[in-house]
N, C-alpha and C positions, 0 to 999 in steps of 0.2 A: 671380848667387847662387853661393856656394861653401860647402862643408861638408867637414870632414875625414872620412876613412874611418871613424875611430873614432866620430864623431858619428852617421854614418849607421847603423853597426852597432847602436848603442844604440837609435836610434829604431825600427828595424825588428826588433830582437831577433835579429840575425845573429851567428854565430860568426866572428870575424875572425882570419884568418891573414895576417899581414903588418904593414905600417907603419900604425899608427892615426893618425899625423899627416899622411898623404898627403892633399893637398887635391884635392877633386873639384869640378869646375865644370859637370858635365853628364853625360848618359848617351849610349851609342852602341851600335851593332852593330859589333863589331870588324872584321867582314868588309868593311865599307864605309869604314873609316878608312884613307885612303891616306897621309896625313901627320899628324903631331901625334897627339893622343889620350892623351898621358901624364897629363892631368888629367881623363880621362873614365872613367866606370864602364861596363863592357861587359856586354851581355846576349846571349842567343841563341847562345852558343858551342856548336858541335856536340861539341867535345871540348877539354878544357884542354890536351891534348897535340897538338892540330892545329898543323901547322907554320905555317900562316898566323897563328894566334894567337901562337905563340912568336916569330915574326919581327916582329909588329906592335909599335908603340910603346905600345899600351895596357898599363897596368901593373896595373889593377884589374879584377876580373871577379866576377860573382855566379854562384854555382853551387849545385846540390843537394849532398847528402852526398858526400864524397870520402874515400878512405883517406889517411892521413897522408903516404904516400910519393908521392902524386900532386901535392902542392904543390911548385911550382918556384921556385927562387931568382930574385929580381928581379920576380916577379909577386905580386900581393896578392889575397886571396880573401875574399869574404863568403859564408859557407855558410848556406843557408836551407832550410827544408822545401819551400817553394812558390816557385819562381823567378818564376812569372807574377804572383803576388800581390805579391811584393817589387818587381817591375818597376813595377806600378801605384803602390805606395807611393812609391818613389823618383822615378818619373816625375812624380808629382804635386808632389813637393817642388820639383823643378827647373823644372816647367812648370805652375804653378798657373793656375787660371781667373782671368781679369781681375776686378779689384775696384776700385770707385771709391775713390780716396783724397782727391780734391778734387772739388768740384762744377764740372762743365763741361757747358754746354748749347749745342749748335750753333745758330748764328743762323737756320738754316732750320727748326728744330724748332718745332712748334705745340703749345703747352702751355695748356690751358684754365686760366683764372684761379682756378677752384675746385679744381684738382688740388693734391694735397699732395706736395711733393718734399722728402724728408728730406735732410739734409746729411751726407755727400757723395753725389752721384749723377752719372753721366755719361749724357747724352742726345745721341745722334749725329745726323747729318744726316737731315732729312726725317722725323723721328719725329713721331708724334701721340700726345698724352696727353689723354684726354677728361675731361669734367667729373666731379668727385668721385673720380677715380682717385687711388691712393696708391702712390708709388714710394718704398720704404723705403731706408734708408742702405746704401751699398755697392753698389747696383744699377748695372749697365751695360746700357744700351739702345743697341745698335749701329744702323747706318743703317736707315731705312725701317721701323722698328718701330711698330706701332699698338697702343696700350693703350686700350681702350674705357672708357666711362663706368662709374664705381663699381668698377672692378677694383682688386685689391690685388696688388702685386708685393713679395714678402718680401725681407728683407735679403740682400745679397750674391748676388742672382740675376742671371744673364746671359741676355739675350735677343739672339740673333744676328740678322743682317739679315733683314728681311722676315717676321719673326714677327708674328702677330696674336693678341692676347689680348682676347676679346670678352665683352660682356654680363655684367658683374659677376663674372667669374672671379676666384677667390681662389688665389693662389700662395704657398706657404710660403717658407722661407729656403733659400738656397744651391742653388736650382734652376738648371739649365742647359738652355735651350730652343734646339734647333738651328735653323739657317736655314730659313725657309719653313714652319715648323710653325704650325699653327692651333689655338688653344685656345678652346673656347667657341663653335664654329660651330654652326649649326642642325643638329639631327639629322634623319635620314631618316624623318620621321613623316608618314604619310598615311592617311587613311580613303578608302574607295572605295564608291561607290553607282552602280549601273547602269553599271559599267565606267568611271566617271569618278572621277579622284582629287580629293580635297579635302585641302589641306595642314593638318596638325595643328600648331598653334603650339608652338614649343619655348621654354618660358619659364623653365626651370630654369637652373642654373649648373654650372660645373666647379669642384671643390675639389681642389687638389693640395697634398700635404703637403711636408715638408722633404726636401732632398737628392735630388731627383728629376732624372733626365736624360731628356729627350725628344729624339729624333733628328730629322734634317732631313725636312721635308715630311710629318711625322706629323700626323694630325688627331685631336683629342679633342673630341667633340661635347658640347654642353651637354645637360642633362637636359630631358626633356619637362616634367616637374614634379620638383622636388627637386634632387638633386645627382648628377652624374657624379663619381666619386671615384678619385683616384690616391694610393696610400699612400706612406709615407715610404720613401726609398731605392729606389724603383722605377726600372728601366732599360727604356726603350722605344727600340728601334732606329729606323732611318729607315723611312719609308713604311709606317706602321702606322695602322690605323683603329680607334679606340675609339669606339663608338657611344653614343647617349644612354642614360643611367641605368646604365652599366656601373660596376663597381668592380674595381679592381686592388689586391690586398693588398700590404702592405709587403714590400719587398725581393724582389719578383718581377721576373724579367727576361723580355722578350719580343723575339724576333728579327724581322727585317724581313719585310714583306709579309704579316703576320698581320692578320686582320680579326676584330674582336669585334662581333657584332651586338648589338642593343639588350638591355639588362638582363642581360648576361653578368656573372657574379660569379666572379672568380678569386681564390683564397686567397693567403696569405702564403708567401714563400719558394718560389714555383713557378718552373719554367723552361719556357718555351714556345718551340719551334723556329720556323724561318721558314716562311711560307706556310701557317700553321695557320688553319683557318676555324672560327669558333664560330657555330652557327646562331641563337643568341639564347635568353635566359632559362636558360642552363645555369649550374650551380654546380660549381666545381672546388675540391676540398678542398685545404688547405694542403699544401705540400711535394710537389706533383705535378710530374711531368716529362712533357711532351707533345712528341714528336718531330716534326720538320718535315713539312709537307704532310699533316698529319692533319686529319680532319674531325670536329668535336665536336658531336654532336647529342643527347647525353644527359648527365646529371649524373655527375661522377666523385666518388664518395663515400669512396674509400680511397686514401691516398697510394701512389704507385707510378709506374712508367714505362709510358707509353701510346703507341700508334702505330696509324695506319691510318684508313681511312674505310669504315664507321663506326669510331669509336675503340674500341680494345680494349687489354688489357694486351699489351705488346710481344711477349712470348713466344707468346701465343695468335695474334697477327697473323702472326708468322713461321711458325708451324706451318700456318696456313691458306695462306700463300703457297707453302710447300713442297708442300702437298697440291694446290694449283691447278696447279703445274707438272707433276704426275703425271696430271692429268685426261685429256690426249689419249691417253696409253697406256692408261689405264683404259677409256676409251670404246671404243678398238679391241678390247680384250679382251672387253668386254661384247658388242659386236657379233659377235665371233667365236663366243662362247658361244651367243648367240641363234640364229645360223645353224646351229649344230650341234644345238641343241635344237628347232629349228622342225620341226613335223610334216611328213612327206613327203606330197605329194599322191597 
């Protein structure tokens, strides 16, 4: 793929300083370009006056706002407000997710005769597609993918190797499911009598909206009854547990090693840090931010930034932390006062 610098600027709404006709064929970090690079667009420059950048063959770079005097002859600049977002936009142009353009089914794949495969799809080695399943056009199933009976895989969805989609799960369009992820597995439902567990059947499903990314080895459990729901545009990192009957609102992002116990309901546009634990049945209001390693055991009813175990507004948690650091000295002072005030025998 190739685009001119002018075309890229127009697509991402950048201000161009330089040659609009310069052809770009990819992106790079200029610090790692030893040879070539004249047709690459560079990111992550520490400074546009860095000698390494000036000496490199890279001719185009994306930068935040710069004064006019900073632009150098022989170099081309795309000026944007948010370089990280621009990187995602341009990186997606030059490195799009795979999409089936013609139907290709590997000879080792096992496809039930009642499954519906729309044209075009790609089904890789050792995949299994169960009875009544529907694989919509543009989908790519890489090797060893299992799609269970009555599941739906929406248009242009990519299932990486060893993904399992089970028990009637419904996936929307343009989803990307990372290797080893499990969608629709049985939730951790058990009843207990006289100290003995009895398994509670998990007979619901998982429903995932459009444009969702689910990372490697993440598990999304099917509902006990009803649906476990993942909203449009959600981003789930690797190694996340979403338990039965949870719901994740649209455009929420959750970092790795977070665990959502059953019936946790997280609103839209939330940001959840890594290793956060939800005790179950909590409700988190839209546009909340929960910092990493927090423990959530109560509802969050007001948007804000939260941290700690138990969860509190981040400023309150920091004040408590500072106060805790002063406790040893406070205890010594109290003991000294007690010894002075103690009655003499």
